[in-house]
C-alpha positions in Angstrom: -24.3 17.0 -10.0 -21.0 17.5 -8.2 -18.5 20.3 -8.7 -15.6 18.0 -7.7 -13.7 15.4 -9.7 -11.4 12.5 -9.3 -9.1 12.4 -12.3 -6.9 9.5 -13.2 -3.9 9.3 -15.6 -1.7 6.3 -16.2 2.0 6.1 -17.0 4.6 3.4 -17.6 6.7 4.2 -14.5 6.4 5.4 -11.0 8.7 8.3 -11.8 6.5 9.6 -14.6 3.3 9.2 -12.6 4.9 11.0 -9.6 6.2 13.8 -11.9 2.7 14.3 -13.4 1.1 14.3 -9.9 3.7 16.7 -8.5 3.5 19.1 -11.4 -0.4 19.2 -11.3 -0.4 19.9 -7.6 2.4 22.4 -7.7 0.5 24.4 -10.4 -2.7 24.1 -8.4 -4.5 22.3 -11.2 -5.1 19.6 -8.6 -5.4 19.9 -4.8 -3.8 16.5 -4.1 -2.7 13.3 -5.8 -1.9 9.7 -5.0 0.3 7.4 -7.0 -0.7 3.8 -7.1 1.1 0.9 -8.6 2.3 -1.1 -10.1 -0.9 -2.3 -11.6 -1.3 -4.8 -14.4 -3.1 -3.5 -17.5 -4.5 -5.5 -20.3 -5.4 -3.5 -23.4 -5.6 -3.2 -27.2 -2.9 -1.1 -28.8 -2.3 -0.7 -32.5 -4.6 -3.7 -33.2 -2.7 -6.0 -30.8 -3.6 -7.3 -27.4 -1.1 -6.0 -24.9 -0.3 -6.5 -21.2 2.1 -4.6 -19.0 2.7 -2.8 -15.7 1.5 0.8 -15.3 1.3 3.3 -12.5 -1.8 5.4 -11.9 -1.9 9.0 -10.5 -5.3 9.9 -8.9 -5.8 13.6 -8.7 -8.6 15.7 -7.0 -9.8 18.9 -8.7 -13.0 20.9 -9.5 -15.0 20.9 -12.7 -13.9 24.4 -13.3 -10.2 23.5 -13.1 -10.5 20.2 -15.0 -9.9 21.6 -18.5 -6.6 23.2 -17.3 -5.6 20.0 -15.5 -6.4 17.9 -18.6 -4.4 20.2 -20.8 -1.5 20.2 -18.3 -1.4 16.4 -18.2 -1.5 16.2 -22.0 1.4 18.6 -22.3 3.5 16.9 -19.7 2.8 13.3 -20.5 5.3 11.5 -22.7 2.6 9.5 -24.5 0.8 10.8 -27.6 -2.6 9.6 -26.3 -2.6 9.0 -22.5 -5.5 7.7 -20.6 -7.0 10.6 -18.7 -10.5 10.1 -17.2 -12.6 12.0 -14.7 -15.5 10.9 -12.4 -17.6 13.0 -10.2 -17.0 12.8 -6.4 -20.5 12.4 -5.0 -19.7 11.9 -1.4 -17.4 13.7 1.1 -17.4 16.2 3.9 -18.2 19.9 3.3 -14.9 20.7 5.0 -12.9 18.5 2.5 -14.7 19.9 -0.5 -14.2 23.5 0.7 -10.4 22.8 1.2 -10.2 21.2 -2.3 -12.0 24.2 -3.9 -9.8 26.8 -2.1 -6.6 24.9 -2.9 -7.1 24.8 -6.7 -8.3 28.4 -7.0 -5.7 30.3 -9.0 -3.4 32.4 -6.9 -3.0 36.1 -8.0 
């Protein structure tokens, strides 16, 4: 079991995805973030099949900081029910994970 997570959130524009990434890193809920897109998404929404372009922010954090990151993304996201998912990071260097942990520790 890993203490490190890669969290993704999607948005309908590069500006929104970048704003979410920037605010999460600025507040130290995440150590870093990348914005990827546009991507084509196919999905069910309100009982209808939809397709559109979205942007994805990929954020790195710890399990301990995930609840705060999730709550931050929910409060900052313009959608009522945004996609926010997390997967464990099982591989990486000790130095990288040490940097990640130190970076998201709350600053007094």
